[in-house]
N, C-alpha and C positions, 0 to 999 in steps of 0.2 A: 552728763555733768549734776550736780547736784543743787540744792539751794545754797549752801554754804559757798561752794565754790563758785556760784554761780555771781552772788552776790560781793565776793571778792574781790573775783577778777574785773566787775562793773568799776570797783573802788578805785582798783590800780590802774586801769586805763585811763580811767577819770582825771587820775592825779598828774599821770604823763602828757593827759591834754590841756591839763592846764587849769584845772579847778581847784579854787582856793578851799573848797570843803564837796564833798559828796554824798549821797547817801542810797544804797540800793535795797529793795525793797526784792524778793523772791517767792517764789509759792510752786510748791509740786502737789500735784493733785494726782493721785489715782483712784478711777472710778471702775467700777464692776456692776452690769445691771443685766436683769434678765426681764424681758418681757412675752406676756401671757396674751395669749387671743383665742377665745373659746375654749377656754380649759385645759389648754396645751401649750409648753413653752415654744416660742416660737425663733426668739432670737437672745444670744447672749453679746454681751457686748463689754469690752474693756477697751478702758484708755488711761494713757498717761499724758497729762499735760504739764509744762512747765512755763512760769510767767514771770516777767520781770520788771521793774519801776527803778527810774535812775531820776534821783535829783543832783541836776549839775550845776555849782552855782559859783559864779564870780561875783567877790565882793558882794552886793546886796542883789544882785540880781539872778534870780533862781530860773532854770528851765527845769523841764520835766518831761518824759517819755517813757513808754511800755511797750513789750512786746513781748511774744510768745516765742522766740527765737526760731520758729520753723523756717523762716523766709529770710532770716539774717543772722548776721555773727554779734558778740557782744562788742567787738570794733565799732559795727555800724549803729550799733545804739548808742553808742557815747559820743559818736559823730555827729549824731541828729539832738543829741540832748545838749553838746557841747554848742550848737547855734540857736538853743534856745535865747539864752540869757542874752546873744546880741539884739535881740528885737523887744525884750520885757524890758518894763520899766525898773527902777530901783523898788525894793520894797523898803520903805522905811522903818518897819516894825521889827524887820529880820536883821538879828543881832547874830545867831549862830543856830549850828544844828546842836542838837542835845549832847552834851556828854554821856560817856559810860554810867551807868547806875546798876544796883541790883534791882532785876525786876520785881515788881510784887506779883504774889499768888503763883501758881503752879505751872509752867509752861507746857505740861501735858493734861493739865486739869479735865479737858474733856477728849481724852485720847482713851482708846480700849483696843488692846492688843487683839484679841479676839476677831473684831471687826476688821479692823486693820490687815489681819493674815487672812480671812475669811477669801476662799477661793471659788471660782465659777460653780464648782461642783456643790460647794454649802450653800452660796445664795439661790440654788436651783431649788436644791433640796426644802430650804425655808419657804421658797415662792410656793412651790407644791404643796405645802403643809398648811399653808393659807386656803388655795384653792381647793384641796380635799376637806378642808374642814367645810366650805360653804355649799361644795357641788353634791346635789342630791336628784331623786328623781327629776324633780321640778324646780331645781335652781343651777344655772349655769353661770360662769365665770368669763360674760364675755371681755373683759381685757384686763390688764393688771401690769404695773410694774414693780419690782424690788430692788433698789439700788443704794450700795454702800461707797463711801469715800472715805479714801484718808489722806488728809492735808497737811502739808510741813510746811511750815512758814519760816522764813528769817530774812531780818534787817541788821545791816551794817552801814557804818557812817564811816567818813576819814578821820574822826576824833576819837574810833576805840569802841563805839557801840556794836557789838556782836549779840541779838538777842533774836529768839524766835520761839515757836510754839508748836504742838501736833495737835492734831485732833482729828476726831473719826464722827461718820455723821452715816445713819441708816435712813432710807424714803421709799415708803412703800403707797400704792393706790392702787386699788384693786375693785371694780365694779360687779355687783352681782346681779344677776336677772332672774326671776321669777314667774312661771306661767302656771295658773291655775284656771281651769274650765274655761279656756280662751283667753283670760284676762293677764296681762303684761304688767311688770310693775319692777321697776331698777332701785337700786341704793348703792352707795358707798362704803 
């Protein structure tokens, strides 16, 4: 299920369950990591995670819940969200969820296709470039990590809002250890 389908499904189910308004948030994160131990790549990891959040509104009462959908269905998320307004106080400042408007800015301003499409072999190559640049006769890399993520976010509500964004991120952290004449020092 992609983020748009997940958000739409939550809205449709919420309306069937009696929400006067509903708003769904969905995020899909794809993360790849390479872990370095003593100059050598030891672990390669790849994760795909989907998360959703749901506002279920009845009048001026607002319920909110979230889930990774790993151990429950969208129906179960909606039923839990539906229970929240019945135990909530009315929000006197709440009038309505937002109406559709053209978003300001670019929804993919912080997105880089090359980063999003990088596979584990490419990430391993980049991590080893860092290690190889540091390692010498008296310098080692005791540990390090290079991680890339692509994030797809979507928000949709029962009034017609459909907006989203895509972004990518790269994170790296390596330590170097040098030893000279029995004296050891570390740096990041």
